[in-house]
TORMI-700476 format. One record per residue (C-alpha): residue number from 1; x, y, z. Coordinates in Angstrom, 1 decimal, decimal comma, m for minus. Each point is the difference from the previous one (the first is absolute). Layout:
<r><doke>NUM</doke><c1>X</c1><c2>Y</c2><c3>Z</c3></r>
...
This chain:
<r><doke>1</doke><c1>14,7</c1><c2>m17,4</c2><c3>11,7</c3></r>
<r><doke>2</doke><c1>m3,0</c1><c2>1,3</c2><c3>m0,7</c3></r>
<r><doke>3</doke><c1>m0,6</c1><c2>0,5</c2><c3>m3,9</c3></r>
<r><doke>4</doke><c1>m2,2</c1><c2>3,1</c2><c3>0,5</c3></r>
<r><doke>5</doke><c1>2,8</c1><c2>1,8</c2><c3>1,9</c3></r>
<r><doke>6</doke><c1>2,6</c1><c2>m1,6</c2><c3>m2,3</c3></r>
<r><doke>7</doke><c1>m2,5</c1><c2>1,8</c2><c3>m3,0</c3></r>
<r><doke>8</doke><c1>0,0</c1><c2>3,2</c2><c3>1,6</c3></r>
<r><doke>9</doke><c1>3,7</c1><c2>0,2</c2><c3>1,0</c3></r>
<r><doke>10</doke><c1>0,9</c1><c2>m0,5</c2><c3>m3,3</c3></r>
<r><doke>11</doke><c1>m2,4</c1><c2>2,4</c2><c3>m1,6</c3></r>
<r><doke>12</doke><c1>1,1</c1><c2>2,9</c2><c3>2,8</c3></r>
<r><doke>13</doke><c1>3,2</c1><c2>m0,2</c2><c3>m1,3</c3></r>
<r><doke>14</doke><c1>m0,5</c1><c2>m0,3</c2><c3>m4,2</c3></r>
<r><doke>15</doke><c1>m3,0</c1><c2>3,3</c2><c3>1,1</c3></r>
<r><doke>16</doke><c1>2,8</c1><c2>1,7</c2><c3>2,1</c3></r>
<r><doke>17</doke><c1>2,2</c1><c2>0,0</c2><c3>m3,1</c3></r>
<r><doke>18</doke><c1>m2,7</c1><c2>1,2</c2><c3>m2,1</c3></r>
<r><doke>19</doke><c1>m0,8</c1><c2>2,9</c2><c3>1,9</c3></r>
<r><doke>20</doke><c1>3,3</c1><c2>1,3</c2><c3>1,7</c3></r>
<r><doke>21</doke><c1>2,1</c1><c2>m0,2</c2><c3>m4,0</c3></r>
<r><doke>22</doke><c1>m3,2</c1><c2>0,7</c2><c3>m2,2</c3></r>
<r><doke>23</doke><c1>2,0</c1><c2>3,7</c2><c3>m0,6</c3></r>
<r><doke>24</doke><c1>2,3</c1><c2>m1,9</c2><c3>m2,5</c3></r>
<r><doke>25</doke><c1>m3,3</c1><c2>m1,4</c2><c3>m2,1</c3></r>
<r><doke>26</doke><c1>m0,6</c1><c2>1,7</c2><c3>m3,3</c3></r>
<r><doke>27</doke><c1>m3,4</c1><c2>1,3</c2><c3>m0,7</c3></r>
<r><doke>28</doke><c1>m2,0</c1><c2>m1,5</c2><c3>m2,5</c3></r>
<r><doke>29</doke><c1>m1,3</c1><c2>2,9</c2><c3>m1,2</c3></r>
<r><doke>30</doke><c1>2,4</c1><c2>3,1</c2><c3>m0,1</c3></r>
<r><doke>31</doke><c1>m0,7</c1><c2>3,2</c2><c3>1,4</c3></r>
<r><doke>32</doke><c1>m1,8</c1><c2>1,7</c2><c3>m2,7</c3></r>
<r><doke>33</doke><c1>m2,5</c1><c2>m2,5</c2><c3>0,1</c3></r>
<r><doke>34</doke><c1>m1,2</c1><c2>m0,3</c2><c3>3,5</c3></r>
<r><doke>35</doke><c1>m0,7</c1><c2>4,0</c2><c3>0,1</c3></r>
<r><doke>36</doke><c1>m2,1</c1><c2>m0,4</c2><c3>m2,9</c3></r>
<r><doke>37</doke><c1>m1,9</c1><c2>m2,5</c2><c3>1,7</c3></r>
<r><doke>38</doke><c1>m3,3</c1><c2>1,6</c2><c3>1,3</c3></r>
<r><doke>39</doke><c1>m1,3</c1><c2>m0,9</c2><c3>3,3</c3></r>
<r><doke>40</doke><c1>m2,3</c1><c2>m2,2</c2><c3>m0,9</c3></r>
<r><doke>41</doke><c1>2,9</c1><c2>m1,6</c2><c3>m1,7</c3></r>
<r><doke>42</doke><c1>2,0</c1><c2>m0,3</c2><c3>3,3</c3></r>
<r><doke>43</doke><c1>m3,1</c1><c2>m1,1</c2><c3>1,6</c3></r>
<r><doke>44</doke><c1>m3,0</c1><c2>m1,4</c2><c3>m1,4</c3></r>
<r><doke>45</doke><c1>m2,4</c1><c2>m0,3</c2><c3>3,4</c3></r>
<r><doke>46</doke><c1>m0,9</c1><c2>1,4</c2><c3>2,9</c3></r>
<r><doke>47</doke><c1>1,5</c1><c2>m0,2</c2><c3>3,4</c3></r>
<r><doke>48</doke><c1>m1,7</c1><c2>m2,9</c2><c3>1,1</c3></r>
<r><doke>49</doke><c1>1,8</c1><c2>m1,9</c2><c3>m3,8</c3></r>
<r><doke>50</doke><c1>4,0</c1><c2>m1,0</c2><c3>m0,9</c3></r>
<r><doke>51</doke><c1>1,5</c1><c2>3,3</c2><c3>m1,4</c3></r>
<r><doke>52</doke><c1>0,6</c1><c2>m2,0</c2><c3>m3,5</c3></r>
<r><doke>53</doke><c1>1,8</c1><c2>1,5</c2><c3>m3,2</c3></r>
<r><doke>54</doke><c1>m2,2</c1><c2>0,2</c2><c3>m3,3</c3></r>
<r><doke>55</doke><c1>2,1</c1><c2>m2,3</c2><c3>m1,9</c3></r>
<r><doke>56</doke><c1>0,6</c1><c2>m2,4</c2><c3>3,1</c3></r>
<r><doke>57</doke><c1>m1,4</c1><c2>m2,6</c2><c3>m1,9</c3></r>
<r><doke>58</doke><c1>1,1</c1><c2>0,7</c2><c3>m2,8</c3></r>
<r><doke>59</doke><c1>3,7</c1><c2>m1,7</c2><c3>0,1</c3></r>
<r><doke>60</doke><c1>m0,4</c1><c2>m4,4</c2><c3>m0,1</c3></r>
<r><doke>61</doke><c1>0,8</c1><c2>m2,0</c2><c3>3,0</c3></r>
<r><doke>62</doke><c1>3,4</c1><c2>m1,2</c2><c3>m2,0</c3></r>
<r><doke>63</doke><c1>1,4</c1><c2>3,4</c2><c3>m0,5</c3></r>
<r><doke>64</doke><c1>m0,6</c1><c2>1,2</c2><c3>3,6</c3></r>
<r><doke>65</doke><c1>1,9</c1><c2>m3,4</c2><c3>1,3</c3></r>
<r><doke>66</doke><c1>2,7</c1><c2>0,9</c2><c3>m2,4</c3></r>
<r><doke>67</doke><c1>0,4</c1><c2>3,5</c2><c3>0,9</c3></r>
<r><doke>68</doke><c1>m0,2</c1><c2>m0,9</c2><c3>3,5</c3></r>
<r><doke>69</doke><c1>2,9</c1><c2>m2,1</c2><c3>0,5</c3></r>
<r><doke>70</doke><c1>2,2</c1><c2>2,3</c2><c3>m2,6</c3></r>
<r><doke>71</doke><c1>m0,7</c1><c2>1,9</c2><c3>3,0</c3></r>
<r><doke>72</doke><c1>0,0</c1><c2>m2,1</c2><c3>3,0</c3></r>
<r><doke>73</doke><c1>3,3</c1><c2>m1,5</c2><c3>m1,6</c3></r>
<r><doke>74</doke><c1>1,4</c1><c2>3,7</c2><c3>0,3</c3></r>
<r><doke>75</doke><c1>m0,7</c1><c2>0,0</c2><c3>3,7</c3></r>
<r><doke>76</doke><c1>1,5</c1><c2>m3,0</c2><c3>0,7</c3></r>
<r><doke>77</doke><c1>3,3</c1><c2>1,6</c2><c3>m2,0</c3></r>
<r><doke>78</doke><c1>0,1</c1><c2>3,3</c2><c3>2,0</c3></r>
<r><doke>79</doke><c1>m0,2</c1><c2>m1,4</c2><c3>3,3</c3></r>
<r><doke>80</doke><c1>3,5</c1><c2>m2,4</c2><c3>m1,1</c3></r>
<r><doke>81</doke><c1>m1,8</c1><c2>m3,5</c2><c3>0,2</c3></r>
<r><doke>82</doke><c1>1,1</c1><c2>m2,6</c2><c3>m2,8</c3></r>
<r><doke>83</doke><c1>m2,6</c1><c2>m1,1</c2><c3>m2,2</c3></r>
<r><doke>84</doke><c1>2,0</c1><c2>m2,4</c2><c3>m2,2</c3></r>
<r><doke>85</doke><c1>m0,6</c1><c2>m1,7</c2><c3>3,7</c3></r>
<r><doke>86</doke><c1>m2,2</c1><c2>m3,4</c2><c3>m0,5</c3></r>
<r><doke>87</doke><c1>m2,0</c1><c2>1,6</c2><c3>2,8</c3></r>
<r><doke>88</doke><c1>m0,5</c1><c2>3,1</c2><c3>m0,9</c3></r>
<r><doke>89</doke><c1>0,2</c1><c2>0,1</c2><c3>m3,8</c3></r>
<r><doke>90</doke><c1>m4,2</c1><c2>m1,2</c2><c3>m0,6</c3></r>
<r><doke>91</doke><c1>m1,1</c1><c2>2,6</c2><c3>2,7</c3></r>
<r><doke>92</doke><c1>m0,5</c1><c2>2,7</c2><c3>m2,1</c3></r>
<r><doke>93</doke><c1>m2,8</c1><c2>m2,0</c2><c3>m2,0</c3></r>
<r><doke>94</doke><c1>m0,3</c1><c2>m1,7</c2><c3>2,5</c3></r>
<r><doke>95</doke><c1>m1,2</c1><c2>3,6</c2><c3>2,2</c3></r>
<r><doke>96</doke><c1>m1,6</c1><c2>1,5</c2><c3>m3,4</c3></r>
<r><doke>97</doke><c1>m2,5</c1><c2>m3,1</c2><c3>m0,7</c3></r>
<r><doke>98</doke><c1>m1,0</c1><c2>0,5</c2><c3>3,6</c3></r>
<r><doke>99</doke><c1>m1,1</c1><c2>3,7</c2><c3>0,2</c3></r>
<r><doke>100</doke><c1>m1,6</c1><c2>m0,6</c2><c3>m3,2</c3></r>
<r><doke>101</doke><c1>m2,0</c1><c2>m3,4</c2><c3>0,2</c3></r>
<r><doke>102</doke><c1>m0,1</c1><c2>m0,1</c2><c3>3,6</c3></r>
<r><doke>103</doke><c1>0,1</c1><c2>2,5</c2><c3>2,6</c3></r>
<r><doke>104</doke><c1>m1,0</c1><c2>2,9</c2><c3>m2,0</c3></r>
<r><doke>105</doke><c1>m2,0</c1><c2>m2,1</c2><c3>m2,0</c3></r>
<r><doke>106</doke><c1>m3,3</c1><c2>1,8</c2><c3>1,2</c3></r>
<r><doke>107</doke><c1>0,6</c1><c2>3,3</c2><c3>m2,2</c3></r>
<r><doke>108</doke><c1>m1,2</c1><c2>m2,1</c2><c3>m3,0</c3></r>
<r><doke>109</doke><c1>m4,0</c1><c2>0,6</c2><c3>m0,1</c3></r>
<r><doke>110</doke><c1>m0,2</c1><c2>m2,9</c2><c3>m2,3</c3></r>
<r><doke>111</doke><c1>1,3</c1><c2>m1,9</c2><c3>3,4</c3></r>
<r><doke>112</doke><c1>m3,2</c1><c2>1,1</c2><c3>2,1</c3></r>
<r><doke>113</doke><c1>m2,0</c1><c2>m2,7</c2><c3>1,1</c3></r>
<r><doke>114</doke><c1>m3,0</c1><c2>m0,9</c2><c3>m1,5</c3></r>
<r><doke>115</doke><c1>m2,6</c1><c2>0,5</c2><c3>3,2</c3></r>
<r><doke>116</doke><c1>m2,5</c1><c2>m2,4</c2><c3>m0,8</c3></r>
<r><doke>117</doke><c1>m3,5</c1><c2>0,8</c2><c3>1,8</c3></r>
<r><doke>118</doke><c1>m2,9</c1><c2>m2,5</c2><c3>0,7</c3></r>
<r><doke>119</doke><c1>m3,3</c1><c2>0,7</c2><c3>1,0</c3></r>
<r><doke>120</doke><c1>m0,9</c1><c2>m0,1</c2><c3>3,7</c3></r>
<r><doke>121</doke><c1>m2,5</c1><c2>m2,6</c2><c3>m0,4</c3></r>
<r><doke>122</doke><c1>0,6</c1><c2>m1,2</c2><c3>3,8</c3></r>
<r><doke>123</doke><c1>m1,0</c1><c2>3,8</c2><c3>1,1</c3></r>
<r><doke>124</doke><c1>2,8</c1><c2>0,4</c2><c3>2,1</c3></r>
<r><doke>125</doke><c1>m0,2</c1><c2>3,2</c2><c3>1,8</c3></r>
<r><doke>126</doke><c1>2,8</c1><c2>m0,1</c2><c3>2,3</c3></r>
<r><doke>127</doke><c1>3,0</c1><c2>1,8</c2><c3>m0,2</c3></r>
<r><doke>128</doke><c1>2,6</c1><c2>m2,4</c2><c3>m1,7</c3></r>
<r><doke>129</doke><c1>3,8</c1><c2>m0,1</c2><c3>1,0</c3></r>
<r><doke>130</doke><c1>3,3</c1><c2>m1,4</c2><c3>m1,5</c3></r>
<r><doke>131</doke><c1>2,8</c1><c2>0,9</c2><c3>2,6</c3></r>
<r><doke>132</doke><c1>3,5</c1><c2>m1,0</c2><c3>0,3</c3></r>
<r><doke>133</doke><c1>0,9</c1><c2>1,2</c2><c3>m3,9</c3></r>
<r><doke>134</doke><c1>3,4</c1><c2>m0,9</c2><c3>m0,8</c3></r>
<r><doke>135</doke><c1>1,9</c1><c2>3,9</c2><c3>m1,2</c3></r>
<r><doke>136</doke><c1>3,3</c1><c2>0,3</c2><c3>m1,9</c3></r>
<r><doke>137</doke><c1>0,1</c1><c2>3,0</c2><c3>m1,0</c3></r>
<r><doke>138</doke><c1>2,7</c1><c2>2,7</c2><c3>m0,5</c3></r>
<r><doke>139</doke><c1>0,8</c1><c2>3,6</c2><c3>0,9</c3></r>
<r><doke>140</doke><c1>0,2</c1><c2>2,3</c2><c3>m3,0</c3></r>
<r><doke>141</doke><c1>1,6</c1><c2>1,8</c2><c3>2,1</c3></r>
<r><doke>142</doke><c1>2,8</c1><c2>m1,6</c2><c3>0,3</c3></r>
<r><doke>143</doke><c1>m0,4</c1><c2>m3,3</c2><c3>m1,5</c3></r>
<r><doke>144</doke><c1>0,0</c1><c2>m2,1</c2><c3>3,1</c3></r>
<r><doke>145</doke><c1>m2,5</c1><c2>m2,9</c2><c3>0,9</c3></r>
<r><doke>146</doke><c1>m3,5</c1><c2>1,0</c2><c3>1,1</c3></r>
<r><doke>147</doke><c1>m1,0</c1><c2>m3,3</c2><c3>2,4</c3></r>
<r><doke>148</doke><c1>m3,0</c1><c2>m1,0</c2><c3>1,9</c3></r>
<r><doke>149</doke><c1>m3,6</c1><c2>m0,6</c2><c3>0,1</c3></r>
<r><doke>150</doke><c1>m3,4</c1><c2>1,7</c2><c3>m1,5</c3></r>
<r><doke>151</doke><c1>m3,8</c1><c2>m0,8</c2><c3>1,2</c3></r>
<r><doke>152</doke><c1>m3,1</c1><c2>0,4</c2><c3>m2,6</c3></r>
<r><doke>153</doke><c1>m3,4</c1><c2>0,1</c2><c3>0,9</c3></r>
<r><doke>154</doke><c1>m2,9</c1><c2>1,2</c2><c3>m1,9</c3></r>
<r><doke>155</doke><c1>m3,5</c1><c2>m0,7</c2><c3>0,5</c3></r>
<r><doke>156</doke><c1>m2,0</c1><c2>m1,1</c2><c3>m3,0</c3></r>
<r><doke>157</doke><c1>m2,4</c1><c2>1,7</c2><c3>m2,0</c3></r>
<r><doke>158</doke><c1>m1,2</c1><c2>m2,7</c2><c3>m2,5</c3></r>
<r><doke>159</doke><c1>3,1</c1><c2>m1,4</c2><c3>m0,8</c3></r>
<r><doke>160</doke><c1>3,2</c1><c2>m1,9</c2><c3>1,3</c3></r>
<r><doke>161</doke><c1>3,5</c1><c2>m0,4</c2><c3>m0,9</c3></r>
<r><doke>162</doke><c1>2,4</c1><c2>m3,1</c2><c3>0,6</c3></r>
<r><doke>163</doke><c1>2,0</c1><c2>0,2</c2><c3>2,8</c3></r>
<r><doke>164</doke><c1>3,2</c1><c2>m0,7</c2><c3>m1,8</c3></r>
<r><doke>165</doke><c1>m0,7</c1><c2>2,9</c2><c3>m2,5</c3></r>
<r><doke>166</doke><c1>0,0</c1><c2>2,3</c2><c3>3,0</c3></r>
<r><doke>167</doke><c1>3,5</c1><c2>m1,6</c2><c3>0,4</c3></r>
<r><doke>168</doke><c1>0,9</c1><c2>0,3</c2><c3>m3,2</c3></r>
<r><doke>169</doke><c1>m1,1</c1><c2>3,9</c2><c3>m0,1</c3></r>
<r><doke>170</doke><c1>2,2</c1><c2>0,5</c2><c3>2,6</c3></r>
<r><doke>171</doke><c1>3,0</c1><c2>m1,1</c2><c3>m1,3</c3></r>
<r><doke>172</doke><c1>m0,7</c1><c2>1,8</c2><c3>m3,1</c3></r>
<r><doke>173</doke><c1>0,3</c1><c2>3,0</c2><c3>1,6</c3></r>
<r><doke>174</doke><c1>3,1</c1><c2>m1,3</c2><c3>2,2</c3></r>
<r><doke>175</doke><c1>1,6</c1><c2>m0,7</c2><c3>m3,3</c3></r>
<r><doke>176</doke><c1>1,5</c1><c2>3,7</c2><c3>m0,7</c3></r>
<r><doke>177</doke><c1>1,6</c1><c2>2,9</c2><c3>1,4</c3></r>
<r><doke>178</doke><c1>m2,2</c1><c2>1,0</c2><c3>3,3</c3></r>
<r><doke>179</doke><c1>m1,3</c1><c2>2,2</c2><c3>2,0</c3></r>
<r><doke>180</doke><c1>m1,9</c1><c2>m2,1</c2><c3>3,1</c3></r>
<r><doke>181</doke><c1>m2,4</c1><c2>2,5</c2><c3>0,2</c3></r>
<r><doke>182</doke><c1>m0,6</c1><c2>0,2</c2><c3>m3,9</c3></r>
<r><doke>183</doke><c1>m0,3</c1><c2>m3,7</c2><c3>m0,7</c3></r>
<r><doke>184</doke><c1>m2,3</c1><c2>m0,4</c2><c3>3,0</c3></r>
<r><doke>185</doke><c1>m2,4</c1><c2>2,6</c2><c3>m1,4</c3></r>
<r><doke>186</doke><c1>0,5</c1><c2>m2,0</c2><c3>m3,2</c3></r>
<r><doke>187</doke><c1>m0,8</c1><c2>m3,5</c2><c3>0,9</c3></r>
<r><doke>188</doke><c1>m4,1</c1><c2>2,0</c2><c3>1,9</c3></r>
<r><doke>189</doke><c1>0,0</c1><c2>1,5</c2><c3>m3,9</c3></r>
<r><doke>190</doke><c1>0,4</c1><c2>m3,3</c2><c3>m2,3</c3></r>
<r><doke>191</doke><c1>m2,4</c1><c2>m2,1</c2><c3>2,2</c3></r>
<r><doke>192</doke><c1>m2,7</c1><c2>3,1</c2><c3>0,9</c3></r>
<r><doke>193</doke><c1>0,1</c1><c2>m0,2</c2><c3>m4,4</c3></r>
<r><doke>194</doke><c1>m0,7</c1><c2>m3,6</c2><c3>m0,5</c3></r>
<r><doke>195</doke><c1>m2,6</c1><c2>m0,5</c2><c3>3,1</c3></r>
<r><doke>196</doke><c1>m1,7</c1><c2>3,0</c2><c3>m1,1</c3></r>
<r><doke>197</doke><c1>m0,3</c1><c2>1,5</c2><c3>3,7</c3></r>
<r><doke>198</doke><c1>2,2</c1><c2>2,4</c2><c3>2,5</c3></r>
<r><doke>199</doke><c1>m0,4</c1><c2>m2,5</c2><c3>2,7</c3></r>
<r><doke>200</doke><c1>4,1</c1><c2>m1,3</c2><c3>m0,2</c3></r>
<r><doke>201</doke><c1>2,8</c1><c2>0,1</c2><c3>2,4</c3></r>
<r><doke>202</doke><c1>3,5</c1><c2>m0,4</c2><c3>0,6</c3></r>
<r><doke>203</doke><c1>2,4</c1><c2>0,0</c2><c3>2,2</c3></r>
<r><doke>204</doke><c1>4,1</c1><c2>m0,5</c2><c3>m0,4</c3></r>
<r><doke>205</doke><c1>2,2</c1><c2>m0,4</c2><c3>2,9</c3></r>
<r><doke>206</doke><c1>3,6</c1><c2>m0,3</c2><c3>m1,8</c3></r>
<r><doke>207</doke><c1>4,0</c1><c2>0,7</c2><c3>0,6</c3></r>
<r><doke>208</doke><c1>2,2</c1><c2>2,0</c2><c3>m2,0</c3></r>
<r><doke>209</doke><c1>3,3</c1><c2>m0,7</c2><c3>m0,3</c3></r>
<r><doke>210</doke><c1>0,6</c1><c2>3,5</c2><c3>m0,7</c3></r>
<r><doke>211</doke><c1>m0,4</c1><c2>0,6</c2><c3>3,4</c3></r>
<r><doke>212</doke><c1>0,5</c1><c2>m3,3</c2><c3>1,1</c3></r>
<r><doke>213</doke><c1>3,9</c1><c2>m0,3</c2><c3>m1,3</c3></r>
<r><doke>214</doke><c1>1,2</c1><c2>3,6</c2><c3>m0,4</c3></r>
<r><doke>215</doke><c1>m0,7</c1><c2>3,3</c2><c3>0,9</c3></r>
<r><doke>216</doke><c1>m1,7</c1><c2>m0,5</c2><c3>3,9</c3></r>
<r><doke>217</doke><c1>1,0</c1><c2>m3,7</c2><c3>m0,8</c3></r>
<r><doke>218</doke><c1>m3,3</c1><c2>m0,9</c2><c3>2,5</c3></r>
<r><doke>219</doke><c1>m0,8</c1><c2>m3,1</c2><c3>m0,8</c3></r>
<r><doke>220</doke><c1>m2,8</c1><c2>m0,3</c2><c3>2,4</c3></r>
<r><doke>221</doke><c1>m2,8</c1><c2>2,5</c2><c3>m1,5</c3></r>
<r><doke>222</doke><c1>m2,6</c1><c2>m0,9</c2><c3>m2,7</c3></r>
<r><doke>223</doke><c1>m1,9</c1><c2>2,4</c2><c3>m2,0</c3></r>
<r><doke>224</doke><c1>m4,1</c1><c2>m0,4</c2><c3>m0,1</c3></r>
<r><doke>225</doke><c1>m2,1</c1><c2>2,0</c2><c3>m2,7</c3></r>
<r><doke>226</doke><c1>m3,2</c1><c2>m1,1</c2><c3>m0,2</c3></r>
<r><doke>227</doke><c1>m3,5</c1><c2>1,4</c2><c3>m2,2</c3></r>
<r><doke>228</doke><c1>m2,9</c1><c2>m0,3</c2><c3>0,7</c3></r>
<r><doke>229</doke><c1>m3,3</c1><c2>0,2</c2><c3>m2,8</c3></r>
<r><doke>230</doke><c1>m3,8</c1><c2>0,8</c2><c3>1,0</c3></r>
<r><doke>231</doke><c1>m1,0</c1><c2>m2,1</c2><c3>2,6</c3></r>
<r><doke>232</doke><c1>2,9</c1><c2>m0,9</c2><c3>1,6</c3></r>
<r><doke>233</doke><c1>0,5</c1><c2>3,8</c2><c3>0,7</c3></r>
<r><doke>234</doke><c1>m2,5</c1><c2>m0,5</c2><c3>2,8</c3></r>
<r><doke>235</doke><c1>2,0</c1><c2>m0,5</c2><c3>3,2</c3></r>
<r><doke>236</doke><c1>m1,6</c1><c2>m3,2</c2><c3>1,3</c3></r>
<r><doke>237</doke><c1>0,3</c1><c2>m1,7</c2><c3>m3,8</c3></r>
<r><doke>238</doke><c1>3,5</c1><c2>0,9</c2><c3>0,2</c3></r>
<r><doke>239</doke><c1>0,7</c1><c2>m1,2</c2><c3>3,0</c3></r>
<r><doke>240</doke><c1>m1,5</c1><c2>m3,6</c2><c3>m0,6</c3></r>
<r><doke>241</doke><c1>2,5</c1><c2>m0,2</c2><c3>m2,7</c3></r>
<r><doke>242</doke><c1>2,7</c1><c2>0,5</c2><c3>2,0</c3></r>
<r><doke>243</doke><c1>m1,2</c1><c2>m2,1</c2><c3>2,6</c3></r>
<r><doke>244</doke><c1>0,1</c1><c2>m2,9</c2><c3>m3,1</c3></r>
<r><doke>245</doke><c1>3,6</c1><c2>0,9</c2><c3>m0,9</c3></r>
<r><doke>246</doke><c1>0,9</c1><c2>m0,8</c2><c3>4,0</c3></r>
<r><doke>247</doke><c1>m1,8</c1><c2>m2,2</c2><c3>m0,1</c3></r>
<r><doke>248</doke><c1>2,1</c1><c2>m3,7</c2><c3>0,7</c3></r>
<r><doke>249</doke><c1>m1,3</c1><c2>m3,3</c2><c3>m0,9</c3></r>
<r><doke>250</doke><c1>0,5</c1><c2>m3,2</c2><c3>2,6</c3></r>
<r><doke>251</doke><c1>2,6</c1><c2>m2,1</c2><c3>m1,3</c3></r>
């Protein structure tokens, strides 16, 4: 069986358990503490950024893993699962480590990729496109996977960025509870900052398992989002970018 399918099926089951039974979990902060948080504490940034509490990184990763492990054990116990079973007893810790170290690792700004840029000594002046970048993310509304492809392009303003860095930037913003529209904007803004130009674009085409596996359960539909900056707002330039996305190399 395809390993990606096995991964997605396993992750789907885990995340469904978490979202359906999250009300059994005791909050880390009590109601009084929550009410005392200011608006700036609840959301450190504007609408284009991931909503984070001001104390989001006060707790070390090891402590987060321990708390999540305990809470997930409660979820599994509530479901009636036997946590002494050899197949299940290690699941809470595996899930906790996966959340903190892997699929939500992009929440930690210390893990942001270092975007090494270089002087464009060869004076390349045409569009540069990195397409079909794999996206594995998580819908923040249902905590179910988002799986698809990102296509990123820019025009150099005197500097270029390593090709693999564009993949890493996409992966960084994908590894967190996300809204696809926000993720698309975050990728563009990150590249604009490091390249020193507004001439950056991103298109993401992805399947949301919150649509594919629950609710309407439409397995065919996908979601497309785009963000076009600078020269990419011009219709002809935008079309050139979209043509590159659709272009297929001869096998």
